[in-house]
N, C-alpha and C positions, 0 to 999 in steps of 0.2 A: 258285417264285413270282416274278412279274416284279418288277424293281426300278424305281425312279422313273426312272432314266436310260434304261430300255429302251423308249423311245418308238417305236422302229421294230419292236418285237416284235409278231408277228401276234396278233390276238385270237382266242380260241376261238369255236366256233360259237355256244355259248350266249351269250357276251358280245356277239357281233354281233347276235343276235336281241334282246337286252335294249337295246342301243344303238339298234337299229331301232325298238323300242317307244317309247323315249324320243324318238326323232326324229319319229315320226309323231304322237305326242302333243304334242310341241313345236310342230309345224306347226299342229295344230288349236287349241291354246291361244294360239299367237301370233296366229292369225286372229281368234279369238273374244274374246280379252282386249282387243284394240283396239275391236272392235265393242261390247263390253259398256258402256263408259262413254258412247260415242256414242249407243247405243240408249236408255240411260236418259235422257240429255239430250234426245233427240228425242221421247221419250214424256212429257216435262215432269215427270219425277220430281225432286223437290227434293233438296237436299244431304243432309238428315237421312235421308230414306227411302232414298236411294241408298246412304248409309253403312250402313244397317241391312241392306240386301240384300247388300252386299259382306261385311259381318260374318257373315251367315248362310252365304255361300259358304265363307268361311274356317273357320267353325265346323264345317261339314260335312266339310271336309278333315281337320280335327283328329280328329273322331269316327271317320271311316273309317280313319285311320292307327292309332288305338288298337285298333279292331276287328281290323285286320290283325295287329297285334302279338300279340293274344291268341289268335286262331284260325288264322292262316294256316299255321303249321307243322304243325298237326294236320289241317286240312282239305285242305292241299296248296297250295304256293306257286304252282305253275303254274295250277291251277284257279282260285285266288283272283284271280290276275293276269288271266286270260281273262274272268272275270265282271266285273271292273272295267271292262275295255274295252267289253264289251257294254253296260254301264251308260252309258258315255260316248256310245255310238251312240244309245241311247234318249233320253238327256238332250238331245242335239242335235236329234233329231226333234221332241221336245216343244216346246223353245224356239222352233224355226223356225216353229211355227204361230201365233206372236204370242199366247201365252196371257195370261190375266189375271195381275196382279202376284202374287196369292196362290199361283198355280201355279208361278211362278218361284221363290218361296220354298221350295216343296216340292222342286223339282229341286235347289235350292241345298243342302239338308241332306244330300243323298246323297253329296256329296264328289266328284262326277264332273265338275264344272266348276271352272275356276280363274280367279282374278283376275290371274294373272301368266303370262308366257310359259312359264317353267320352274317347275313346281309342286314342293311338298315334302309331298305327301299320301300316300294309300295306295299308289299305284303306285310312287312314289319310294322308299317304305319297302321294298317288295318288291324293287325293282331294286337298291337299295343293298346289301341282304343277299345276293341271288343273285350279284351281281358280285364279292362277296368271295371266291367260290370261285376266281376268276382272279387277283384282286389285293386282298389283305385290307386294305392300308393305305398303299401307297406313293404313291398318287395317279395312277399311270400310266393305269389304266383309267378312273378317275373323271374325269380330265381329258378324255379322248376322249368319254366318256359325256355330260358336261355340254356339251361343245362341239357334239355332235350336236343336243342339244336346243335350244341357243341358235341354231345355224345354221338349223335347220328352223323354229324360231320366227321367225327373221328373214324367211324365205320366207313364212310364214303371215301375218305383219304386212304384208308387201308385197302379198300376195294380197288382204288385206282392203282395202288402199288402192286397188288396181286395181279390185276389185269395187265399191267405193264410188263411184269415178269413173264406171264403166260403168253403174251403176244410175241409173235415172231417178226414183227416189223417195228420200226422206230416211229412210224406214223400212227399215232394213237387217236387221231381225231374221231374215228368211227365210234369210239367209246362214249361220245357225247349223247348217243342214243339212250343212255340211262335216264336222261331227263324226260323222256316220253312217259314211261310209267310213273315217274315222280309227279309229273304234272297231272296225270289222270287221277292218281290217288289223292293228291291235294284238292282237286276239284270236288271229289266225293266228300272230303272233309268239309269243304265249304257248303255244299248242298245239305249237309246234315245239321248245320247250325240252326238254332231256334230264332224266332223273331226278336227275342229279348236282346240280342246283340246289335240290333239296328238302332239308329238315332231316334231320340224322342220325337214324337209327332204332334202337330197342333191338333186341336179339336176341329171337327168338321163344322163349317159355317156356310150359311146360304146354300145349302145343298151340295157344297163342294166337298170332295173327299179330303181326309186329313193329309197333310204333307209333312215331310221331315222338317224339323226346325233347322233353319239355316245356321250353319256353323261358322262362327267368326270369333275373333278374339275381342274380349271386352275388358273387364277389370284387370285381367292378368296380362294384358298386352306388353307392358313394360318389362315384366319379369321374363316372359317368354322370349321376347326379342333379345334381352340380355343373354339368356341361356343359349339362344340360337347362335349368337355371335361367338360366345365362348366355345360351344360345341364345334363351330366351324373351324376355329383355330386348331382344336384337337384333331379334327378330321383331315385338315390340310397336312398335318404331320403323318397321320395314319395312311393317307393316300400314297405316301412314298414307299410304304412297306406292306402292301397288300400280300395275301398269300400268292397271288400271281407273280408279284415282283420277287418274293422270296424264293419261289420255285425257279424263276428265271435266273436269279442271282446265284443260287446254290449250283444250278446246272452249269452256268458259265464259269464261275470261279473255281469250284471244286470238282466239276465233271462227275457229279453223282448221277446214278441211274434213277429212272422213274420209280422203280421198286423201293429204293432207299428213301426217296422223297415221300412215297406213300406211307412208309413206316414212321418217318419223322412227323408228318402232319397228322397221322393217327394219334401219336403221343401228344402233340400240341393240342388237338381238339379234346382228347380225353382229360388233360389237365384243365382245360377251359371248363369242361362240364363240372368238374369237382369245385373249381374256384367260384363259379357263379352260384353254386348251392351254398357255399360258405358265406358269400357276400351279404345275404339278408341277415344272417346271424350277427355278423360284425356291425351291420347297420343298426340293428336293435340296440347294440351296446354303445356304439360310438356316433351314430347318426349317418344319414345318407351321404351327405357331402364329405364328411371326414373319411368314410370308407372309400368313396370315389378317389379322393386326392391321395391319401396316404398308402394306398396300394398301387395306384397308377404311377406316381412319381418315381419310386424305386425301379419299377419295371422299365421306364423310359431311359433311365441311366444305364441299365443293363443292356437295353437295345442299342444304345449308342456305342457301347463297348464292343459289340459284335463286329464292327468294322475292323478291329485289330486282331480278330481270331486268325491264328496262323494256319489252321486246317479245318476240315469239315467237322471233325469230332468236337473241337472246342466251340465252333460256331453253333453246332446243334445243342450242346449243353447249355450255352448262354441263352439260346432261344427257348429251350424248355424251362429254364429258371425264370426267364421273363414271363412266360405264359402262366406261371403259378399265380401271378398278381395282375397281369395286364387286363383281364376281362372282368374283374370284380366291379368295375364301374359301369358295366352294361346294364344289369338289372336295377342297380341303384339309380342310374341316370333315367331309365324309363319310368321307374316309380316316382322319382322326383318331379318329372314333367307332369305326370298325371295327378300329383299331389298339389302342386302350386296353382292349378287352374280349376275353374268351376266345371261341372259335368258338361254343359253345352259347349265349352271351349275345347274339349279334349281332342276331337278329331283334328281341328285346325292346329292345335298346339303340337300334336304329334307330327303332323305333316310339316309344319314350319321348322321344327327342330331337326327332324330327320332330313328334310330337304336342305337345310342349312349345312348339315354335315356333308351331304353329297354334292351340293352346288359348288363347293370349293375343291373337292377331291379330284375333279377332272384335270385341274391344273397341276396337281401334284405329280401324277405319272409323267406329264410333259416335262416338268422340272427334273423329275427323277431320271428321265432319259438323257437330259443335258448333263446332269451331275455324273451319271455313269460314264459319259464320254470323257470326263475328267478323271474320275476314280470310280471303279465299279461299286464299291461299298459306301460311297459318299451319302447316298440317300438314308442309310441307317443312322449316320451321325447327325444329319440335319433333322431327321424325324425325331430323334431323341431330344434335341434342343427345343424344337417347336412344341412338342407335346408336353415337355417339362414346363415350358412357359405357361401353357394352358392350365396345368395343375396349380401353379402358384397364383395365377390370376383368378381362378375359380375360388380358391380358398380365401383369398383376400376379399373378394366380393361377397361371398356367402356369409362370412363371419359377421358382417354388419347388417344382415337382413333378418328381422325377426321371423321365426318359424321356418326359415330355410337352412340356416346354419346350426339349428338345434338338433339334439339327439332324436327327437320325435317330431316329424313334420305331418300334422294331421291333414287329411285330405280336405279340400275346400268343397263346400256344398253350395 
């Protein structure tokens, strides 16, 4: 098993394919997450209705993640992964036709679209588990995995900006067609994976074929449920400030163009790519939880201060400063979950913790829409407070748990 410090160690073929799947999806979601808020603003969708649609998108991701946790090991991880990507292609084709709002809601519940550049839905649940075959919890692989998503998300955001400048119309919804090739390429990545990424199978008995071991939480149940609750608090705050919201907010408050937004979110994603590569290095020195908390907390303070930005330039600078630290908890969080559970529990643990993050987030855009009716930037302030409270709670809990709060958290066997 690779160690955190083995950053130069080559990745296995399966891991390269999974990183490729994350990268291509990151490009697609980087492109469309920027378009999403601008599209809703261009269609004259009000803050409350926009919040409901964003909430539906997040709720769809939560439901899809839970379905994966229940059925993927038996149905087949590779097969489930391929079907998800084909769903992404279909969703892009539908949205690109500029459908009525009700049909956008139908697409949203499938969990194939994302409000952020790097998602935490069904595909991430599968990838997180399948990557554990190469690196169960040191963060080495997860750092590269998240960096690929962020880097290609940056290219996607830049592509959206360039396409917005080149387009002669303010209706950019047709650009969602980019998800069609994204889904097809992702499906090919899924079909190229080896059987080693599948769940362990029972031995054949009484002439019956071997079956995948049923995944359920056992000895790690208490720890996973506690982490799920803590992650849910963080996600509740994060749901207020998705890329879709920030795109909508910047457009409404500062009247910036899609081209400008594209460049901004290109820089945001580029900084995320660098920061998630640094995170495993910090985790080796300070520990997974310490890296999560002491990079995340300052970033949330900066985010809350964005509400007081007098102009777009200041707001953009604060957003970029926040981004240098805000995503360092992503690879460390994924590594932590895979570390504190036994191998048979990994799929269910990933599904539970990812679904916990998404199950509360649908309510956040609804609250965000109400808060914006009071003050357009209020969600930024509330999100900073909620996410900061999560950091303090995680640190307080983890310090007293042997093996969780330590610098090195060996994976459980």
